[in-house]
C-alpha positions, 0 to 999 in steps of 0.5 A, spaced: 284 687 170 289 681 171 290 675 167 286 671 173 280 675 173 280 675 165 280 668 165 275 666 170 268 669 171 267 668 178 274 672 179 271 678 175 265 678 179 269 678 185 273 684 182 267 688 182 267 687 190 274 690 191 272 697 192 269 695 198 274 690 201 281 690 202 286 689 197 289 683 201 282 680 201 281 681 194 287 678 192 287 672 196 280 671 194 281 672 186 287 667 186 283 662 190 277 662 185 282 662 179 287 656 182 283 652 187 276 648 187 271 652 191 266 648 195 261 652 200 258 648 207 252 652 210 249 648 216 243 650 220 247 653 226 255 653 228 253 651 235 250 644 235 255 639 236 252 635 230 254 641 225 261 642 229 263 635 227 260 636 220 264 642 219 270 638 221 269 633 216 268 638 211 275 642 213 279 635 213 276 633 206 277 640 203 285 640 206 286 633 203 283 635 196 286 642 195 280 645 195 278 652 198 272 651 203 267 657 205 263 656 211 256 659 213 251 658 218 244 660 220 244 664 227 239 659 230 235 653 227 230 655 222 234 661 220 232 661 212 234 668 211 241 667 213 242 661 209 239 664 203 244 670 204 250 665 204 248 661 198 248 668 194 255 670 197 258 663 196 256 664 188 259 671 188 265 668 191 266 662 186 263 656 189 262 650 184 259 646 189 254 648 195 253 643 201 247 645 205 243 642 211 236 646 210 233 650 216 227 651 212 226 645 207 221 649 203 223 656 203 230 655 201 228 651 194 228 658 190 235 660 192 237 653 191 234 653 184 237 659 182 244 656 184 243 650 180 241 654 174 248 658 175 251 652 174 253 650 182 252 643 184 248 643 190 248 637 195 243 637 201 246 634 208 242 630 213 236 633 211 232 633 205 229 639 201 222 639 199 221 636 194 228 632 195 230 633 188 230 640 189 238 639 190 242 635 186 244 629 191 242 628 198 248 625 203 244 623 209 242 617 214 237 613 213 232 615 218 227 610 217 232 605 218 235 608 224 228 607 227 227 600 225 234 598 229 231 601 235 224 598 234 227 591 233 232 592 239 226 594 244 222 588 241 227 583 242 229 586 249 222 586 252 222 578 251 215 577 250 213 582 255 206 586 254 209 593 252 206 600 254 210 605 249 211 612 250 213 616 243 217 622 245 217 625 238 219 631 234 214 636 231 208 635 226 210 634 219 218 634 220 220 629 215 226 626 220 221 626 226 216 622 221 221 617 218 224 615 225 217 615 229 215 610 223 221 606 223 221 605 230 213 602 230 215 598 224 221 595 227 217 594 234 212 591 230 206 595 231 202 600 227 200 607 229 194 607 233 195 600 236 193 600 244 200 598 246 202 606 244 199 609 250 202 616 250 205 620 244 208 627 245 212 632 241 219 635 244 222 638 238 228 634 240 229 639 246 231 636 253 227 640 257 221 639 253 223 631 253 222 631 261 216 635 261 213 630 255 215 624 260 212 627 266 205 628 262 206 621 259 207 618 266 201 622 269 197 619 263 199 612 264 204 610 270 205 603 267 209 605 261 215 600 260 218 602 253 220 610 251 222 611 244 225 618 243 226 622 237 234 624 239 238 623 245 237 630 248 229 628 249 232 621 252 236 625 257 230 629 259 225 623 259 230 619 264 230 625 268 223 624 269 223 617 270 228 617 275 224 623 279 218 618 279 223 612 281 221 608 275 228 609 271 230 602 273 223 599 270 223 603 263 227 602 257 229 608 253 231 607 246 233 613 241 237 616 235 243 620 234 250 617 236 253 624 240 258 623 245 253 625 251 248 620 248 253 614 247 255 616 255 248 615 257 248 608 253 254 606 257 251 609 264 245 605 263 240 611 262 239 609 255 238 602 253 240 603 245 241 608 240 242 609 233 248 612 231 249 617 225 255 620 222 255 627 220 263 628 219 262 622 213 256 626 210 260 632 209 267 629 207 263 625 202 260 632 200 266 635 199 269 630 195 263 630 190 264 638 190 271 637 188 270 632 183 265 636 180 269 643 180 275 639 176 271 634 171 264 637 171 261 630 173 255 631 178 253 626 183 245 625 184 240 621 188 240 619 195 247 617 198 246 613 205 252 615 210 250 609 214 247 608 221 249 603 227 246 601 233 250 602 239 248 598 246 252 594 251 247 589 252 246 586 245 240 582 243 240 576 238 238 577 231 239 585 232 246 587 229 249 592 234 256 595 236 258 596 243 259 603 247 267 603 245 265 603 238 260 608 239 265 613 243 270 612 238 265 614 232 261 619 236 261 627 235 260 633 240 263 633 247 
């Protein structure tokens, strides 16, 4: 056993894996554990543009901080088993901090508790666990505020005209969807059950389901003039349905995300306004905190707001916003 393995417990664990691995991998992994802070990033998938941008932020921060970044992702959104395996692998590889966007916010908690008990700092990115304090900290958008902003915008843009609102939501009981929905209602100044809300449909944030939901709502209430959508893919689906019905000029769509495609849809007029969030910033701040912990033992705690900005090219008095030039400079995805 070499000197690095003797002085670092994680390196000793790695040494036991060398029987089944190449000598080159073992040597590099052991040296990395001994000489560099090791931080892990686990996302829901590695294909969603939101998580691609998150990984880019983590990679840039790790390079800046001189840290080794380990990455993993679920095979699909909701793949808890892969995230459990990733936590175990990262612990074995000597990660002092793990950043995770939990696919199953409840089922992942036992694995997170195990990691924390072993001295690993765990930070949730974008999506809180249930309970939220299962992780050391949360770096995320204030989803309620994101909803409030588009609600305030829509209310102002209506100019006192009676509203007929359709809400194209996520799915029952999902915290992100509930917060955005409730924020929109507060921003618009209506409560759940208000007669102004003429239709509510779940979309799971999917474009095709968003189109179907909008078609269903138009059948129920053809005079809809305001559409809240959980995200920009659902908004794109809603716009397709409205355009096919010849109503795209008469209905205002507001949404949340700030991806590049969504911002381009704002610029084109398909979406009136969107609340932009910042996955790159979430990951960069998380890596910085992980490296600080690895070097000093100082942990972060609690919720850290990573910001949200209303993006529109038709500003409303009293509602803070930036235009699509700013949105495109700060968006994510293709």
